[in-house]
C-alpha positions in Angstrom: -42.9 10.6 -19.6 -40.1 11.7 -17.2 -37.3 9.6 -15.5 -39.1 10.2 -12.2 -42.7 8.9 -11.5 -44.3 11.4 -9.2 -46.6 9.9 -6.3 -49.5 11.2 -8.0 -49.2 9.1 -11.4 -48.0 5.6 -9.6 -50.4 3.1 -10.5 -53.2 1.9 -8.3 -51.9 -1.2 -6.7 -53.4 -3.6 -4.1 -51.2 -7.4 -3.1 -53.0 -10.5 -1.8 -50.0 -12.7 0.2 -47.6 -11.7 2.5 -44.7 -14.3 1.7 -43.2 -15.6 -1.6 -41.9 -14.8 -4.7 -43.9 -11.9 -6.0 -46.2 -12.0 -8.7 -47.6 -9.4 -10.6 -50.9 -8.8 -12.8 -51.0 -6.9 -15.6 -54.5 -6.8 -17.2 -55.9 -6.1 -20.8 -57.9 -3.5 -22.8 -61.4 -2.3 -20.6 -60.1 -4.4 -17.3 -58.9 -3.5 -14.3 -56.4 -5.8 -11.4 -59.6 -6.5 -9.5 -60.1 -9.0 -12.3 -57.5 -11.0 -11.2 -58.4 -11.9 -7.7 -59.5 -15.2 -7.6 -56.4 -16.4 -9.8 -53.9 -14.1 -7.2 -56.1 -16.3 -4.4 -55.4 -19.3 -5.5 -51.5 -18.2 -6.0 -51.3 -16.2 -2.7 -50.5 -19.5 -0.1 -47.0 -19.2 -1.5 -46.4 -16.0 -3.2 -47.1 -12.2 -2.9 -49.6 -11.4 -6.0 -49.7 -7.7 -7.1 -53.2 -6.7 -9.1 -51.9 -3.8 -10.9 -54.6 -1.0 -12.5 -53.4 0.5 -16.1 -53.6 4.2 -16.4 -56.8 5.2 -17.3 -58.2 1.8 -15.8 -59.9 1.0 -12.3 -58.4 3.4 -9.8 -55.3 4.3 -11.8 -54.5 8.1 -12.7 -55.9 9.4 -17.2 -53.2 10.3 -19.1 -52.8 12.6 -22.1 -51.8 9.9 -24.3 -52.1 5.6 -24.7 -48.6 4.1 -24.8 -46.8 1.2 -24.7 -43.6 2.3 -23.3 -44.8 4.9 -20.5 -47.4 2.3 -19.7 -44.1 0.2 -18.7 -42.5 2.8 -17.2 -45.1 2.8 -14.9 -45.3 -0.9 -13.8 -41.4 -0.4 -13.7 -41.5 2.1 -11.2 -44.1 -0.9 -8.9 -41.8 -3.4 -9.7 -38.5 -1.2 -8.5 -40.2 -0.7 -5.1 -40.2 -4.3 -4.2 -35.9 -4.5 -4.2 -36.7 -8.3 -6.0 -37.3 -9.5 -9.0 -40.6 -10.5 -10.3 -43.0 -12.6 -12.4 -45.1 -10.5 -14.6 -48.1 -12.0 -16.3 -49.9 -9.8 -18.5 -53.1 -10.4 -20.8 -54.0 -9.0 -24.3 -52.6 -4.5 -24.1 -51.0 -6.0 -20.8 -49.6 -8.7 -22.5 -47.8 -6.3 -24.5 -46.8 -4.1 -21.7 -44.8 -6.5 -19.7 -43.6 -7.3 -23.2 -41.9 -4.2 -23.6 -41.0 -4.0 -19.8 -39.1 -7.2 -20.5 -36.7 -5.8 -23.3 -35.9 -2.5 -21.5 -35.5 -3.5 -17.7 -35.2 -7.3 -18.0 -33.4 -6.7 -14.6 -36.6 -6.4 -12.5 -38.1 -9.9 -14.1 -37.8 -13.5 -12.7 -39.8 -14.5 -15.6 -42.2 -13.4 -18.1 -46.2 -15.2 -18.9 -48.1 -13.4 -21.8 -51.7 -14.4 -22.3 -53.3 -14.4 -25.8 -51.4 -11.6 -27.6 -48.2 -11.8 -29.9 -45.2 -8.6 -30.4 -47.0 -7.8 -33.5 -49.4 -5.5 -35.2 -52.8 -6.4 -35.5 -54.9 -5.0 -38.0 -57.6 -2.9 -38.2 -60.0 -5.2 -39.3 -59.3 -7.5 -36.6 -58.8 -10.8 -39.6 -55.9 -13.0 -38.8 -56.9 -16.2 -40.6 -58.2 -16.7 -43.8 -61.7 -17.6 -42.2 -64.3 -15.5 -44.0 -66.7 -16.0 -41.0 -64.2 -14.3 -38.7 -65.6 -11.4 -36.5 -63.9 -8.0 -36.8 -61.9 -6.6 -33.9 -64.8 -5.0 -32.1 -63.2 -3.3 -29.0 -64.0 -0.4 -30.9 -67.6 -1.6 -30.9 -67.8 -1.6 -27.5 -65.9 2.1 -26.7 -69.0 3.0 -29.1 -71.7 0.9 -27.2 -70.3 1.9 -23.8 -70.4 5.4 -24.5 -73.9 5.8 -26.1 -74.9 4.6 -22.8 -77.3 7.4 -21.5 -75.5 7.2 -17.5 -77.8 10.5 -16.5 -81.1 8.4 -16.9 -79.3 4.7 -16.0 -81.1 3.0 -12.9 -79.9 -0.5 -12.7 -76.8 -2.2 -13.8 -78.9 -4.4 -15.0 -80.4 -1.9 -17.5 -76.7 -1.2 -18.9 -76.2 -4.4 -19.3 -79.1 -4.8 -21.8 -78.4 -1.8 -23.5 -74.9 -3.0 -24.6 -76.1 -6.6 -25.4 -76.6 -6.5 -29.4 -72.6 -4.8 -29.6 -71.6 -7.1 -26.8 -73.5 -10.3 -27.6 -71.2 -12.7 -24.9 -72.5 -12.3 -20.9 -69.0 -12.9 -19.4 -67.5 -10.1 -22.1 -70.4 -7.5 -21.0 -69.7 -8.3 -17.3 -66.5 -7.9 -17.2 -67.1 -4.8 -18.9 -69.2 -3.5 -16.2 -67.0 -4.0 -13.5 -65.5 -0.8 -14.9 -69.3 0.9 -14.1 -69.3 2.8 -10.6 -72.0 4.3 -9.1 -70.7 7.3 -6.0 -73.7 8.3 -4.1 -76.4 7.0 -2.4 -80.0 6.9 -3.3 -81.6 9.0 -6.4 -78.9 11.1 -6.0 -76.4 8.6 -6.6 -74.6 9.2 -10.2 -73.1 6.4 -12.4 -69.6 7.0 -14.4 -66.8 4.7 -16.1 -63.7 4.3 -14.7 -62.3 3.7 -18.1 -60.7 6.6 -20.3 -63.1 6.1 -23.4 -62.4 9.0 -24.9 -58.4 8.9 -24.9 -58.9 4.9 -25.3 -60.8 5.3 -28.3 -58.9 8.4 -30.0 -55.6 6.2 -29.4 -57.3 2.2 -29.9 -55.4 2.0 -33.1 -52.1 2.7 -31.3 -53.1 -0.2 -29.2 -52.9 -2.5 -32.3 -49.0 -1.9 -32.6 -46.1 -3.4 -30.4 -43.0 -0.6 -29.9 -39.7 -1.3 -31.2 -37.2 -2.8 -28.9 -34.3 -1.1 -28.6 -31.6 -2.2 -30.7 -30.3 -5.7 -29.9 -32.6 -6.3 -27.1 -34.4 -9.5 -26.1 -35.5 -11.2 -23.0 -33.4 -14.0 -22.0 -35.6 -15.1 -19.1 -38.0 -17.8 -18.4 -40.9 -16.7 -20.6 -44.0 -18.6 -20.8 -47.1 -17.6 -23.9 -50.3 -19.0 -22.8 -52.9 -18.8 -25.6 -56.4 -19.9 -26.3 -56.9 -22.9 -28.9 -59.9 -21.0 -29.9 -58.4 -17.6 -30.6 -56.6 -15.7 -33.5 -54.9 -13.5 -31.3 -51.7 -16.0 -31.5 -51.0 -17.8 -34.7 -48.4 -20.3 -35.9 -46.5 -17.6 -37.6 -46.0 -15.2 -34.6 -43.9 -17.5 -33.5 -41.0 -16.3 -35.0 -41.1 -12.8 -33.8 -41.8 -14.2 -29.9 -39.0 -16.8 -30.6 -36.4 -13.7 -31.9 -37.4 -11.6 -28.8 -37.7 -14.3 -26.5 -35.4 -17.1 -27.2 -36.7 -19.4 -24.5 -40.4 -19.3 -24.9 -42.8 -22.3 -24.1 -45.8 -22.4 -25.7 -49.3 -23.2 -24.3 -52.7 -23.5 -26.0 -56.0 -24.2 -23.5 -58.4 -25.7 -24.8 -62.0 -24.9 -25.4 -60.8 -21.2 -24.7 -60.6 -17.9 -26.8 -58.6 -14.5 -25.9 -60.0 -14.2 -22.2 -58.2 -17.4 -21.2 -57.9 -17.2 -17.7 -62.1 -16.6 -17.4 -62.9 -19.3 -19.9 -60.9 -22.1 -18.0 -59.6 -20.6 -14.2 -58.4 -23.9 -13.3 -56.9 -25.3 -16.1 -54.9 -21.9 -16.3 -54.4 -21.3 -12.9 -52.7 -24.8 -13.0 -50.7 -24.1 -16.2 -49.3 -21.1 -14.3 -48.4 -22.6 -11.0 -46.3 -25.4 -12.4 -44.3 -22.3 -14.4 -43.7 -20.7 -11.1 -42.9 -23.7 -9.8 -40.4 -24.4 -12.4 -38.6 -21.0 -12.5 -38.9 -20.6 -8.4 -37.5 -23.7 -7.6 -33.6 -23.7 -5.8 -30.5 -23.7 -8.7 -28.5 -26.9 -8.3 
């Protein structure tokens, strides 16, 4: 991607709140900015909260490849337009985008919040523990199930929900995926489509399991908070050495009774944890 980001390459963004320090949310794979609306509204009394759609998701442009450095560059263009640093909150894939950004453009960040992901490569199997019952990474199955839906014969969203049940047993996750299924037009002439670039995400899924090597000697010294689900295996004890090497001020919080989608499973505790961190990093010096 070129250094100058064209207007047609700008990410779709929506801001909630009119005053206060900037907070930017970067969603994970299959997500979109509006997934964070409830938490954004909870923070909007004291912050200007921007919800971004990453490329190939939501209302943002589709691209030819999925690449963490390119995605970070597009997020950087959004932050540059503010004229002031922002706290960036990234979940899963969005957490890797946020980390990539922090290591390359630290001056754009006031603070970093990473949600249930580590700066490491994740195995194809998804298994990161010795538990033989641990489920393999389901993302490829999710893509296959979404692509298998015959949108030309789909009449109701409920039918899509039913068709996804075998591959996506969790009602919460199905609801999350189906937020990207939209109907255009009215009546019998309206057609369904995915806002997700499923073909590209399927092709480049393996790339998303990795983490780009940081620039030589790079580390982010600003405030850094990790929020992980206590029931998730995405942030393991052995990941801490990698986190501390690149983000030496890291503080890790594990939220009980939450898996990978921490903010959806425990929204009140997540919001309170984030608010306390924001209060800490935004307090006047002295």
